[in-house]
HTML snippet that shows the backbone in 3Dmol.js (N, CA, C, O; Angstrom):
<script src="https://3Dmol.org/build/3Dmol-min.js"></script>
<div id="view" style="width:600px;height:400px;position:relative"></div>
<script>
const pdb = `
ATOM      1  N   MET A   1      -5.898 -16.568  -6.258  1.00  0.00           N
ATOM      2  CA  MET A   1      -6.120 -15.156  -6.213  1.00  0.00           C
ATOM      3  C   MET A   1      -7.518 -14.870  -6.723  1.00  0.00           C
ATOM      4  O   MET A   1      -7.865 -15.188  -7.860  1.00  0.00           O
ATOM      5  N   SER A   2      -8.302 -14.269  -5.865  1.00  0.00           N
ATOM      6  CA  SER A   2      -9.680 -13.957  -6.238  1.00  0.00           C
ATOM      7  C   SER A   2     -10.067 -12.622  -5.604  1.00  0.00           C
ATOM      8  O   SER A   2      -9.381 -12.116  -4.715  1.00  0.00           O
ATOM      9  N   TYR A   3     -11.148 -12.081  -6.067  1.00  0.00           N
ATOM     10  CA  TYR A   3     -11.633 -10.833  -5.489  1.00  0.00           C
ATOM     11  C   TYR A   3     -12.020 -11.042  -4.021  1.00  0.00           C
ATOM     12  O   TYR A   3     -11.853 -10.143  -3.197  1.00  0.00           O
ATOM     13  N   ALA A   4     -12.530 -12.219  -3.703  1.00  0.00           N
ATOM     14  CA  ALA A   4     -12.884 -12.522  -2.306  1.00  0.00           C
ATOM     15  C   ALA A   4     -11.639 -12.495  -1.417  1.00  0.00           C
ATOM     16  O   ALA A   4     -11.701 -12.017  -0.284  1.00  0.00           O
ATOM     17  N   ASP A   5     -10.502 -13.007  -1.924  1.00  0.00           N
ATOM     18  CA  ASP A   5      -9.248 -12.946  -1.171  1.00  0.00           C
ATOM     19  C   ASP A   5      -8.859 -11.493  -0.912  1.00  0.00           C
ATOM     20  O   ASP A   5      -8.460 -11.132   0.196  1.00  0.00           O
ATOM     21  N   PHE A   6      -8.980 -10.668  -1.946  1.00  0.00           N
ATOM     22  CA  PHE A   6      -8.652  -9.252  -1.812  1.00  0.00           C
ATOM     23  C   PHE A   6      -9.572  -8.584  -0.784  1.00  0.00           C
ATOM     24  O   PHE A   6      -9.099  -7.835   0.071  1.00  0.00           O
ATOM     25  N   GLU A   7     -10.865  -8.845  -0.860  1.00  0.00           N
ATOM     26  CA  GLU A   7     -11.810  -8.234   0.080  1.00  0.00           C
ATOM     27  C   GLU A   7     -11.481  -8.621   1.518  1.00  0.00           C
ATOM     28  O   GLU A   7     -11.544  -7.785   2.420  1.00  0.00           O
ATOM     29  N   ARG A   8     -11.135  -9.868   1.729  1.00  0.00           N
ATOM     30  CA  ARG A   8     -10.783 -10.341   3.070  1.00  0.00           C
ATOM     31  C   ARG A   8      -9.542  -9.584   3.567  1.00  0.00           C
ATOM     32  O   ARG A   8      -9.509  -9.124   4.708  1.00  0.00           O
ATOM     33  N   TRP A   9      -8.530  -9.460   2.708  1.00  0.00           N
ATOM     34  CA  TRP A   9      -7.309  -8.751   3.073  1.00  0.00           C
ATOM     35  C   TRP A   9      -7.608  -7.270   3.345  1.00  0.00           C
ATOM     36  O   TRP A   9      -7.112  -6.701   4.317  1.00  0.00           O
ATOM     37  N   ARG A  10      -8.405  -6.667   2.499  1.00  0.00           N
ATOM     38  CA  ARG A  10      -8.736  -5.244   2.600  1.00  0.00           C
ATOM     39  C   ARG A  10      -9.508  -4.919   3.881  1.00  0.00           C
ATOM     40  O   ARG A  10      -9.305  -3.861   4.478  1.00  0.00           O
ATOM     41  N   ASP A  11     -10.392  -5.828   4.302  1.00  0.00           N
ATOM     42  CA  ASP A  11     -11.339  -5.526   5.376  1.00  0.00           C
ATOM     43  C   ASP A  11     -10.991  -6.105   6.746  1.00  0.00           C
ATOM     44  O   ASP A  11     -11.532  -5.650   7.754  1.00  0.00           O
ATOM     45  N   GLN A  12     -10.100  -7.100   6.804  1.00  0.00           N
ATOM     46  CA  GLN A  12      -9.770  -7.746   8.075  1.00  0.00           C
ATOM     47  C   GLN A  12      -8.304  -7.511   8.410  1.00  0.00           C
ATOM     48  O   GLN A  12      -7.410  -7.970   7.699  1.00  0.00           O
ATOM     49  N   GLU A  13      -8.070  -6.795   9.496  1.00  0.00           N
ATOM     50  CA  GLU A  13      -6.702  -6.448   9.872  1.00  0.00           C
ATOM     51  C   GLU A  13      -5.874  -7.683  10.207  1.00  0.00           C
ATOM     52  O   GLU A  13      -6.345  -8.599  10.882  1.00  0.00           O
ATOM     53  N   CYS A  14      -4.652  -7.692   9.731  1.00  0.00           N
ATOM     54  CA  CYS A  14      -3.689  -8.758  10.008  1.00  0.00           C
ATOM     55  C   CYS A  14      -2.775  -8.278  11.136  1.00  0.00           C
ATOM     56  O   CYS A  14      -1.955  -7.387  10.917  1.00  0.00           O
ATOM     57  N   PRO A  15      -2.898  -8.846  12.332  1.00  0.00           N
ATOM     58  CA  PRO A  15      -2.121  -8.336  13.469  1.00  0.00           C
ATOM     59  C   PRO A  15      -0.623  -8.632  13.385  1.00  0.00           C
ATOM     60  O   PRO A  15       0.182  -7.838  13.873  1.00  0.00           O
ATOM     61  N   ASN A  16      -0.235  -9.739  12.786  1.00  0.00           N
ATOM     62  CA  ASN A  16       1.180 -10.125  12.695  1.00  0.00           C
ATOM     63  C   ASN A  16       1.526 -10.526  11.273  1.00  0.00           C
ATOM     64  O   ASN A  16       1.592 -11.717  10.966  1.00  0.00           O
ATOM     65  N   PRO A  17       1.748  -9.550  10.398  1.00  0.00           N
ATOM     66  CA  PRO A  17       2.013  -9.893   9.000  1.00  0.00           C
ATOM     67  C   PRO A  17       3.274 -10.723   8.825  1.00  0.00           C
ATOM     68  O   PRO A  17       4.279 -10.503   9.501  1.00  0.00           O
ATOM     69  N   LYS A  18       3.206 -11.678   7.913  1.00  0.00           N
ATOM     70  CA  LYS A  18       4.353 -12.517   7.590  1.00  0.00           C
ATOM     71  C   LYS A  18       5.149 -11.924   6.428  1.00  0.00           C
ATOM     72  O   LYS A  18       6.284 -12.328   6.176  1.00  0.00           O
ATOM     73  N   LEU A  19       4.554 -10.973   5.728  1.00  0.00           N
ATOM     74  CA  LEU A  19       5.178 -10.337   4.578  1.00  0.00           C
ATOM     75  C   LEU A  19       4.809  -8.856   4.575  1.00  0.00           C
ATOM     76  O   LEU A  19       3.654  -8.495   4.796  1.00  0.00           O
ATOM     77  N   SER A  20       5.802  -8.003   4.321  1.00  0.00           N
ATOM     78  CA  SER A  20       5.563  -6.560   4.152  1.00  0.00           C
ATOM     79  C   SER A  20       6.078  -6.161   2.779  1.00  0.00           C
ATOM     80  O   SER A  20       7.239  -6.403   2.450  1.00  0.00           O
ATOM     81  N   VAL A  21       5.218  -5.552   1.982  1.00  0.00           N
ATOM     82  CA  VAL A  21       5.598  -5.040   0.675  1.00  0.00           C
ATOM     83  C   VAL A  21       5.666  -3.522   0.805  1.00  0.00           C
ATOM     84  O   VAL A  21       4.674  -2.876   1.141  1.00  0.00           O
ATOM     85  N   VAL A  22       6.848  -2.955   0.535  1.00  0.00           N
ATOM     86  CA  VAL A  22       7.056  -1.517   0.666  1.00  0.00           C
ATOM     87  C   VAL A  22       7.179  -0.912  -0.726  1.00  0.00           C
ATOM     88  O   VAL A  22       7.991  -1.349  -1.542  1.00  0.00           O
ATOM     89  N   ILE A  23       6.357   0.103  -0.980  1.00  0.00           N
ATOM     90  CA  ILE A  23       6.380   0.795  -2.262  1.00  0.00           C
ATOM     91  C   ILE A  23       6.763   2.246  -2.016  1.00  0.00           C
ATOM     92  O   ILE A  23       5.992   2.994  -1.414  1.00  0.00           O
ATOM     93  N   PRO A  24       7.957   2.661  -2.479  1.00  0.00           N
ATOM     94  CA  PRO A  24       8.314   4.070  -2.360  1.00  0.00           C
ATOM     95  C   PRO A  24       7.560   4.880  -3.408  1.00  0.00           C
ATOM     96  O   PRO A  24       7.348   4.416  -4.528  1.00  0.00           O
ATOM     97  N   ALA A  25       7.157   6.095  -3.038  1.00  0.00           N
ATOM     98  CA  ALA A  25       6.386   6.912  -3.980  1.00  0.00           C
ATOM     99  C   ALA A  25       6.698   8.387  -3.790  1.00  0.00           C
ATOM    100  O   ALA A  25       6.872   8.865  -2.669  1.00  0.00           O
ATOM    101  N   TYR A  26       6.765   9.091  -4.902  1.00  0.00           N
ATOM    102  CA  TYR A  26       6.913  10.543  -4.895  1.00  0.00           C
ATOM    103  C   TYR A  26       6.047  11.099  -6.016  1.00  0.00           C
ATOM    104  O   TYR A  26       6.296  10.833  -7.192  1.00  0.00           O
ATOM    105  N   ASN A  27       5.033  11.871  -5.651  1.00  0.00           N
ATOM    106  CA  ASN A  27       4.115  12.478  -6.618  1.00  0.00           C
ATOM    107  C   ASN A  27       3.557  11.447  -7.612  1.00  0.00           C
ATOM    108  O   ASN A  27       3.686  11.605  -8.826  1.00  0.00           O
ATOM    109  N   GLU A  28       2.947  10.408  -7.080  1.00  0.00           N
ATOM    110  CA  GLU A  28       2.405   9.320  -7.894  1.00  0.00           C
ATOM    111  C   GLU A  28       0.879   9.263  -7.867  1.00  0.00           C
ATOM    112  O   GLU A  28       0.308   8.202  -8.120  1.00  0.00           O
ATOM    113  N   SER A  29       0.215  10.354  -7.572  1.00  0.00           N
ATOM    114  CA  SER A  29      -1.244  10.313  -7.410  1.00  0.00           C
ATOM    115  C   SER A  29      -1.967   9.804  -8.661  1.00  0.00           C
ATOM    116  O   SER A  29      -3.036   9.205  -8.550  1.00  0.00           O
ATOM    117  N   GLU A  30      -1.408  10.031  -9.825  1.00  0.00           N
ATOM    118  CA  GLU A  30      -2.074   9.579 -11.052  1.00  0.00           C
ATOM    119  C   GLU A  30      -1.847   8.096 -11.352  1.00  0.00           C
ATOM    120  O   GLU A  30      -2.579   7.507 -12.147  1.00  0.00           O
ATOM    121  N   ARG A  31      -0.841   7.491 -10.724  1.00  0.00           N
ATOM    122  CA  ARG A  31      -0.502   6.102 -11.038  1.00  0.00           C
ATOM    123  C   ARG A  31      -0.593   5.133  -9.859  1.00  0.00           C
ATOM    124  O   ARG A  31      -0.571   3.919 -10.060  1.00  0.00           O
ATOM    125  N   ILE A  32      -0.693   5.642  -8.652  1.00  0.00           N
ATOM    126  CA  ILE A  32      -0.523   4.771  -7.487  1.00  0.00           C
ATOM    127  C   ILE A  32      -1.674   3.788  -7.276  1.00  0.00           C
ATOM    128  O   ILE A  32      -1.429   2.657  -6.855  1.00  0.00           O
ATOM    129  N   LEU A  33      -2.899   4.172  -7.548  1.00  0.00           N
ATOM    130  CA  LEU A  33      -4.026   3.271  -7.273  1.00  0.00           C
ATOM    131  C   LEU A  33      -3.969   1.983  -8.087  1.00  0.00           C
ATOM    132  O   LEU A  33      -4.169   0.915  -7.507  1.00  0.00           O
ATOM    133  N   PRO A  34      -3.709   2.014  -9.398  1.00  0.00           N
ATOM    134  CA  PRO A  34      -3.576   0.750 -10.128  1.00  0.00           C
ATOM    135  C   PRO A  34      -2.413  -0.105  -9.616  1.00  0.00           C
ATOM    136  O   PRO A  34      -2.500  -1.333  -9.595  1.00  0.00           O
ATOM    137  N   THR A  35      -1.333   0.548  -9.206  1.00  0.00           N
ATOM    138  CA  THR A  35      -0.180  -0.187  -8.678  1.00  0.00           C
ATOM    139  C   THR A  35      -0.545  -0.913  -7.390  1.00  0.00           C
ATOM    140  O   THR A  35      -0.266  -2.103  -7.248  1.00  0.00           O
ATOM    141  N   LEU A  36      -1.161  -0.209  -6.458  1.00  0.00           N
ATOM    142  CA  LEU A  36      -1.559  -0.827  -5.190  1.00  0.00           C
ATOM    143  C   LEU A  36      -2.574  -1.940  -5.429  1.00  0.00           C
ATOM    144  O   LEU A  36      -2.487  -3.003  -4.814  1.00  0.00           O
ATOM    145  N   GLY A  37      -3.531  -1.701  -6.316  1.00  0.00           N
ATOM    146  CA  GLY A  37      -4.538  -2.720  -6.619  1.00  0.00           C
ATOM    147  C   GLY A  37      -3.924  -3.974  -7.198  1.00  0.00           C
ATOM    148  O   GLY A  37      -4.322  -5.083  -6.840  1.00  0.00           O
ATOM    149  N   ALA A  38      -2.952  -3.815  -8.094  1.00  0.00           N
ATOM    150  CA  ALA A  38      -2.302  -4.982  -8.699  1.00  0.00           C
ATOM    151  C   ALA A  38      -1.567  -5.811  -7.648  1.00  0.00           C
ATOM    152  O   ALA A  38      -1.699  -7.034  -7.614  1.00  0.00           O
ATOM    153  N   PHE A  39      -0.797  -5.146  -6.794  1.00  0.00           N
ATOM    154  CA  PHE A  39      -0.109  -5.870  -5.725  1.00  0.00           C
ATOM    155  C   PHE A  39      -1.115  -6.584  -4.829  1.00  0.00           C
ATOM    156  O   PHE A  39      -0.955  -7.766  -4.525  1.00  0.00           O
ATOM    157  N   ALA A  40      -2.144  -5.867  -4.412  1.00  0.00           N
ATOM    158  CA  ALA A  40      -3.115  -6.418  -3.462  1.00  0.00           C
ATOM    159  C   ALA A  40      -3.842  -7.631  -4.023  1.00  0.00           C
ATOM    160  O   ALA A  40      -4.021  -8.625  -3.319  1.00  0.00           O
ATOM    161  N   VAL A  41      -4.256  -7.564  -5.260  1.00  0.00           N
ATOM    162  CA  VAL A  41      -5.003  -8.683  -5.841  1.00  0.00           C
ATOM    163  C   VAL A  41      -4.117  -9.918  -6.000  1.00  0.00           C
ATOM    164  O   VAL A  41      -4.540 -11.027  -5.674  1.00  0.00           O
ATOM    165  N   VAL A  42      -2.908  -9.738  -6.492  1.00  0.00           N
ATOM    166  CA  VAL A  42      -2.025 -10.889  -6.725  1.00  0.00           C
ATOM    167  C   VAL A  42      -1.556 -11.513  -5.413  1.00  0.00           C
ATOM    168  O   VAL A  42      -1.625 -12.731  -5.253  1.00  0.00           O
ATOM    169  N   ILE A  43      -1.083 -10.702  -4.477  1.00  0.00           N
ATOM    170  CA  ILE A  43      -0.520 -11.254  -3.246  1.00  0.00           C
ATOM    171  C   ILE A  43      -1.600 -11.780  -2.312  1.00  0.00           C
ATOM    172  O   ILE A  43      -1.341 -12.711  -1.551  1.00  0.00           O
ATOM    173  N   SER A  44      -2.786 -11.221  -2.347  1.00  0.00           N
ATOM    174  CA  SER A  44      -3.862 -11.694  -1.473  1.00  0.00           C
ATOM    175  C   SER A  44      -4.154 -13.165  -1.665  1.00  0.00           C
ATOM    176  O   SER A  44      -4.545 -13.847  -0.717  1.00  0.00           O
ATOM    177  N   GLY A  45      -3.973 -13.660  -2.859  1.00  0.00           N
ATOM    178  CA  GLY A  45      -4.217 -15.070  -3.117  1.00  0.00           C
ATOM    179  C   GLY A  45      -3.064 -15.974  -2.747  1.00  0.00           C
ATOM    180  O   GLY A  45      -3.225 -17.194  -2.736  1.00  0.00           O
ATOM    181  N   MET A  46      -1.894 -15.411  -2.441  1.00  0.00           N
ATOM    182  CA  MET A  46      -0.708 -16.212  -2.159  1.00  0.00           C
ATOM    183  C   MET A  46      -0.359 -16.272  -0.683  1.00  0.00           C
ATOM    184  O   MET A  46       0.068 -17.317  -0.193  1.00  0.00           O
ATOM    185  N   GLU A  47      -0.530 -15.190   0.020  1.00  0.00           N
ATOM    186  CA  GLU A  47      -0.075 -15.087   1.402  1.00  0.00           C
ATOM    187  C   GLU A  47      -1.259 -14.751   2.302  1.00  0.00           C
ATOM    188  O   GLU A  47      -1.958 -13.769   2.054  1.00  0.00           O
ATOM    189  N   PRO A  48      -1.496 -15.548   3.343  1.00  0.00           N
ATOM    190  CA  PRO A  48      -2.671 -15.304   4.177  1.00  0.00           C
ATOM    191  C   PRO A  48      -2.574 -14.052   5.058  1.00  0.00           C
ATOM    192  O   PRO A  48      -3.602 -13.460   5.390  1.00  0.00           O
ATOM    193  N   CYS A  49      -1.375 -13.643   5.438  1.00  0.00           N
ATOM    194  CA  CYS A  49      -1.262 -12.509   6.353  1.00  0.00           C
ATOM    195  C   CYS A  49      -0.094 -11.628   5.917  1.00  0.00           C
ATOM    196  O   CYS A  49       1.071 -11.983   6.100  1.00  0.00           O
ATOM    197  N   TRP A  50      -0.429 -10.462   5.334  1.00  0.00           N
ATOM    198  CA  TRP A  50       0.615  -9.573   4.828  1.00  0.00           C
ATOM    199  C   TRP A  50       0.139  -8.142   4.886  1.00  0.00           C
ATOM    200  O   TRP A  50      -1.048  -7.882   5.081  1.00  0.00           O
ATOM    201  N   GLU A  51       1.075  -7.199   4.716  1.00  0.00           N
ATOM    202  CA  GLU A  51       0.736  -5.789   4.729  1.00  0.00           C
ATOM    203  C   GLU A  51       1.393  -5.087   3.549  1.00  0.00           C
ATOM    204  O   GLU A  51       2.408  -5.539   3.018  1.00  0.00           O
ATOM    205  N   LEU A  52       0.796  -3.986   3.157  1.00  0.00           N
ATOM    206  CA  LEU A  52       1.295  -3.155   2.078  1.00  0.00           C
ATOM    207  C   LEU A  52       1.626  -1.801   2.684  1.00  0.00           C
ATOM    208  O   LEU A  52       0.791  -1.199   3.360  1.00  0.00           O
ATOM    209  N   ILE A  53       2.839  -1.320   2.447  1.00  0.00           N
ATOM    210  CA  ILE A  53       3.290  -0.052   3.024  1.00  0.00           C
ATOM    211  C   ILE A  53       3.671   0.890   1.892  1.00  0.00           C
ATOM    212  O   ILE A  53       4.505   0.554   1.050  1.00  0.00           O
ATOM    213  N   LEU A  54       3.062   2.063   1.874  1.00  0.00           N
ATOM    214  CA  LEU A  54       3.446   3.105   0.940  1.00  0.00           C
ATOM    215  C   LEU A  54       4.373   4.053   1.682  1.00  0.00           C
ATOM    216  O   LEU A  54       3.981   4.654   2.683  1.00  0.00           O
ATOM    217  N   SER A  55       5.586   4.187   1.201  1.00  0.00           N
ATOM    218  CA  SER A  55       6.541   5.120   1.785  1.00  0.00           C
ATOM    219  C   SER A  55       6.526   6.384   0.938  1.00  0.00           C
ATOM    220  O   SER A  55       7.150   6.442  -0.121  1.00  0.00           O
ATOM    221  N   ASP A  56       5.805   7.397   1.416  1.00  0.00           N
ATOM    222  CA  ASP A  56       5.634   8.634   0.661  1.00  0.00           C
ATOM    223  C   ASP A  56       6.811   9.557   0.913  1.00  0.00           C
ATOM    224  O   ASP A  56       7.061   9.973   2.045  1.00  0.00           O
ATOM    225  N   ASP A  57       7.528   9.871  -0.148  1.00  0.00           N
ATOM    226  CA  ASP A  57       8.769  10.636  -0.079  1.00  0.00           C
ATOM    227  C   ASP A  57       8.516  12.133  -0.227  1.00  0.00           C
ATOM    228  O   ASP A  57       9.123  12.786  -1.076  1.00  0.00           O
ATOM    229  N   GLY A  58       7.630  12.674   0.590  1.00  0.00           N
ATOM    230  CA  GLY A  58       7.364  14.103   0.582  1.00  0.00           C
ATOM    231  C   GLY A  58       6.564  14.586  -0.622  1.00  0.00           C
ATOM    232  O   GLY A  58       6.753  15.711  -1.083  1.00  0.00           O
ATOM    233  N   SER A  59       5.683  13.750  -1.126  1.00  0.00           N
ATOM    234  CA  SER A  59       4.864  14.133  -2.285  1.00  0.00           C
ATOM    235  C   SER A  59       4.093  15.409  -2.013  1.00  0.00           C
ATOM    236  O   SER A  59       3.644  15.654  -0.893  1.00  0.00           O
ATOM    237  N   VAL A  60       3.944  16.219  -3.050  1.00  0.00           N
ATOM    238  CA  VAL A  60       3.178  17.461  -2.931  1.00  0.00           C
ATOM    239  C   VAL A  60       1.905  17.408  -3.761  1.00  0.00           C
ATOM    240  O   VAL A  60       1.199  18.411  -3.873  1.00  0.00           O
ATOM    241  N   ASP A  61       1.600  16.248  -4.345  1.00  0.00           N
ATOM    242  CA  ASP A  61       0.420  16.113  -5.209  1.00  0.00           C
ATOM    243  C   ASP A  61      -0.730  15.359  -4.545  1.00  0.00           C
ATOM    244  O   ASP A  61      -1.705  15.012  -5.212  1.00  0.00           O
ATOM    245  N   GLY A  62      -0.628  15.100  -3.241  1.00  0.00           N
ATOM    246  CA  GLY A  62      -1.714  14.428  -2.533  1.00  0.00           C
ATOM    247  C   GLY A  62      -1.661  12.919  -2.577  1.00  0.00           C
ATOM    248  O   GLY A  62      -2.651  12.266  -2.248  1.00  0.00           O
ATOM    249  N   THR A  63      -0.533  12.337  -2.975  1.00  0.00           N
ATOM    250  CA  THR A  63      -0.412  10.877  -3.055  1.00  0.00           C
ATOM    251  C   THR A  63      -0.773  10.210  -1.730  1.00  0.00           C
ATOM    252  O   THR A  63      -1.599   9.298  -1.702  1.00  0.00           O
ATOM    253  N   ALA A  64      -0.169  10.653  -0.647  1.00  0.00           N
ATOM    254  CA  ALA A  64      -0.403  10.025   0.660  1.00  0.00           C
ATOM    255  C   ALA A  64      -1.864  10.137   1.079  1.00  0.00           C
ATOM    256  O   ALA A  64      -2.441   9.165   1.567  1.00  0.00           O
ATOM    257  N   ASN A  65      -2.462  11.294   0.898  1.00  0.00           N
ATOM    258  CA  ASN A  65      -3.876  11.470   1.269  1.00  0.00           C
ATOM    259  C   ASN A  65      -4.777  10.558   0.451  1.00  0.00           C
ATOM    260  O   ASN A  65      -5.708   9.960   0.990  1.00  0.00           O
ATOM    261  N   LEU A  66      -4.514  10.448  -0.826  1.00  0.00           N
ATOM    262  CA  LEU A  66      -5.300   9.589  -1.707  1.00  0.00           C
ATOM    263  C   LEU A  66      -5.263   8.143  -1.224  1.00  0.00           C
ATOM    264  O   LEU A  66      -6.295   7.476  -1.161  1.00  0.00           O
ATOM    265  N   VAL A  67      -4.079   7.667  -0.886  1.00  0.00           N
ATOM    266  CA  VAL A  67      -3.919   6.279  -0.445  1.00  0.00           C
ATOM    267  C   VAL A  67      -4.570   6.073   0.920  1.00  0.00           C
ATOM    268  O   VAL A  67      -5.220   5.051   1.139  1.00  0.00           O
ATOM    269  N   GLU A  68      -4.412   7.003   1.824  1.00  0.00           N
ATOM    270  CA  GLU A  68      -5.031   6.869   3.146  1.00  0.00           C
ATOM    271  C   GLU A  68      -6.550   6.800   3.054  1.00  0.00           C
ATOM    272  O   GLU A  68      -7.185   6.092   3.836  1.00  0.00           O
ATOM    273  N   ARG A  69      -7.133   7.521   2.117  1.00  0.00           N
ATOM    274  CA  ARG A  69      -8.601   7.521   1.965  1.00  0.00           C
ATOM    275  C   ARG A  69      -9.148   6.175   1.497  1.00  0.00           C
ATOM    276  O   ARG A  69     -10.353   5.939   1.590  1.00  0.00           O
ATOM    277  N   LEU A  70      -8.300   5.301   1.002  1.00  0.00           N
ATOM    278  CA  LEU A  70      -8.774   3.971   0.598  1.00  0.00           C
ATOM    279  C   LEU A  70      -9.350   3.212   1.795  1.00  0.00           C
ATOM    280  O   LEU A  70     -10.327   2.476   1.654  1.00  0.00           O
ATOM    281  N   GLY A  71      -8.744   3.392   2.974  1.00  0.00           N
ATOM    282  CA  GLY A  71      -9.244   2.753   4.177  1.00  0.00           C
ATOM    283  C   GLY A  71      -8.993   1.259   4.255  1.00  0.00           C
ATOM    284  O   GLY A  71      -9.680   0.557   4.997  1.00  0.00           O
ATOM    285  N   TRP A  72      -8.022   0.757   3.503  1.00  0.00           N
ATOM    286  CA  TRP A  72      -7.713  -0.678   3.552  1.00  0.00           C
ATOM    287  C   TRP A  72      -7.030  -0.991   4.877  1.00  0.00           C
ATOM    288  O   TRP A  72      -6.100  -0.290   5.276  1.00  0.00           O
ATOM    289  N   LYS A  73      -7.478  -2.026   5.554  1.00  0.00           N
ATOM    290  CA  LYS A  73      -6.995  -2.364   6.895  1.00  0.00           C
ATOM    291  C   LYS A  73      -5.506  -2.706   6.938  1.00  0.00           C
ATOM    292  O   LYS A  73      -4.847  -2.443   7.944  1.00  0.00           O
ATOM    293  N   ASN A  74      -4.971  -3.281   5.878  1.00  0.00           N
ATOM    294  CA  ASN A  74      -3.581  -3.745   5.884  1.00  0.00           C
ATOM    295  C   ASN A  74      -2.682  -2.914   4.983  1.00  0.00           C
ATOM    296  O   ASN A  74      -1.669  -3.392   4.472  1.00  0.00           O
ATOM    297  N   LEU A  75      -3.073  -1.663   4.800  1.00  0.00           N
ATOM    298  CA  LEU A  75      -2.291  -0.711   4.017  1.00  0.00           C
ATOM    299  C   LEU A  75      -1.901   0.441   4.932  1.00  0.00           C
ATOM    300  O   LEU A  75      -2.758   1.101   5.520  1.00  0.00           O
ATOM    301  N   ARG A  76      -0.590   0.676   5.044  1.00  0.00           N
ATOM    302  CA  ARG A  76      -0.096   1.777   5.873  1.00  0.00           C
ATOM    303  C   ARG A  76       0.617   2.795   4.990  1.00  0.00           C
ATOM    304  O   ARG A  76       1.204   2.451   3.964  1.00  0.00           O
ATOM    305  N   VAL A  77       0.552   4.038   5.406  1.00  0.00           N
ATOM    306  CA  VAL A  77       1.265   5.106   4.715  1.00  0.00           C
ATOM    307  C   VAL A  77       2.288   5.693   5.679  1.00  0.00           C
ATOM    308  O   VAL A  77       1.943   6.138   6.773  1.00  0.00           O
ATOM    309  N   LEU A  78       3.538   5.687   5.264  1.00  0.00           N
ATOM    310  CA  LEU A  78       4.599   6.332   6.016  1.00  0.00           C
ATOM    311  C   LEU A  78       4.950   7.624   5.276  1.00  0.00           C
ATOM    312  O   LEU A  78       5.260   7.600   4.085  1.00  0.00           O
ATOM    313  N   ARG A  79       4.900   8.735   5.982  1.00  0.00           N
ATOM    314  CA  ARG A  79       5.207  10.024   5.368  1.00  0.00           C
ATOM    315  C   ARG A  79       6.541  10.533   5.898  1.00  0.00           C
ATOM    316  O   ARG A  79       6.821  10.434   7.093  1.00  0.00           O
ATOM    317  N   HIS A  80       7.359  11.073   5.008  1.00  0.00           N
ATOM    318  CA  HIS A  80       8.613  11.678   5.426  1.00  0.00           C
ATOM    319  C   HIS A  80       9.035  12.713   4.405  1.00  0.00           C
ATOM    320  O   HIS A  80       8.467  12.792   3.316  1.00  0.00           O
ATOM    321  N   ALA A  81      10.030  13.503   4.758  1.00  0.00           N
ATOM    322  CA  ALA A  81      10.532  14.553   3.865  1.00  0.00           C
ATOM    323  C   ALA A  81      11.164  13.920   2.632  1.00  0.00           C
ATOM    324  O   ALA A  81      11.590  12.765   2.663  1.00  0.00           O
ATOM    325  N   ASN A  82      11.219  14.669   1.573  1.00  0.00           N
ATOM    326  CA  ASN A  82      11.786  14.192   0.315  1.00  0.00           C
ATOM    327  C   ASN A  82      13.273  13.903   0.484  1.00  0.00           C
ATOM    328  O   ASN A  82      14.072  14.810   0.717  1.00  0.00           O
ATOM    329  N   THR A  83      13.629  12.630   0.365  1.00  0.00           N
ATOM    330  CA  THR A  83      15.032  12.201   0.514  1.00  0.00           C
ATOM    331  C   THR A  83      15.507  11.376  -0.660  1.00  0.00           C
ATOM    332  O   THR A  83      16.667  10.965  -0.692  1.00  0.00           O
ATOM    333  N   GLY A  84      14.640  11.125  -1.626  1.00  0.00           N
ATOM    334  CA  GLY A  84      15.008  10.313  -2.785  1.00  0.00           C
ATOM    335  C   GLY A  84      14.636   8.857  -2.602  1.00  0.00           C
ATOM    336  O   GLY A  84      14.162   8.459  -1.537  1.00  0.00           O
ATOM    337  N   LYS A  85      14.850   8.056  -3.642  1.00  0.00           N
ATOM    338  CA  LYS A  85      14.455   6.637  -3.625  1.00  0.00           C
ATOM    339  C   LYS A  85      15.082   5.878  -2.477  1.00  0.00           C
ATOM    340  O   LYS A  85      14.405   5.080  -1.827  1.00  0.00           O
ATOM    341  N   GLY A  86      16.341   6.100  -2.212  1.00  0.00           N
ATOM    342  CA  GLY A  86      17.017   5.392  -1.118  1.00  0.00           C
ATOM    343  C   GLY A  86      16.415   5.699   0.233  1.00  0.00           C
ATOM    344  O   GLY A  86      16.273   4.807   1.069  1.00  0.00           O
ATOM    345  N   GLY A  87      16.066   6.936   0.455  1.00  0.00           N
ATOM    346  CA  GLY A  87      15.454   7.332   1.721  1.00  0.00           C
ATOM    347  C   GLY A  87      14.045   6.800   1.876  1.00  0.00           C
ATOM    348  O   GLY A  87      13.624   6.423   2.970  1.00  0.00           O
ATOM    349  N   ALA A  88      13.328   6.773   0.780  1.00  0.00           N
ATOM    350  CA  ALA A  88      11.945   6.284   0.814  1.00  0.00           C
ATOM    351  C   ALA A  88      11.944   4.811   1.142  1.00  0.00           C
ATOM    352  O   ALA A  88      10.881   4.196   1.221  1.00  0.00           O
TER     353      ALA A  88
END
`;
const viewer = $3Dmol.createViewer("view");
viewer.addModel(pdb, "pdb");
viewer.setStyle({}, {cartoon: {color: "spectrum"}});
viewer.zoomTo();
viewer.render();
</script>
């Protein structure tokens, strides 16, 4: 796990991910960036082709917009109405 691994993952799209990490979130704008960064740095060194998915559960604090602005190639944001942890 190195910063170079993270940069490669962040900047080069993985067309067929072998691993998907799904993080449910509701109004997490103050905490989500360190969480995503921690996952990305650790897993980038272990798995050559993977994706990170944020499942936004109807946040009203801009969580989804904040994450989308990162522009990471292998990070997707799924938006849906507030349904709770199970729905997310």
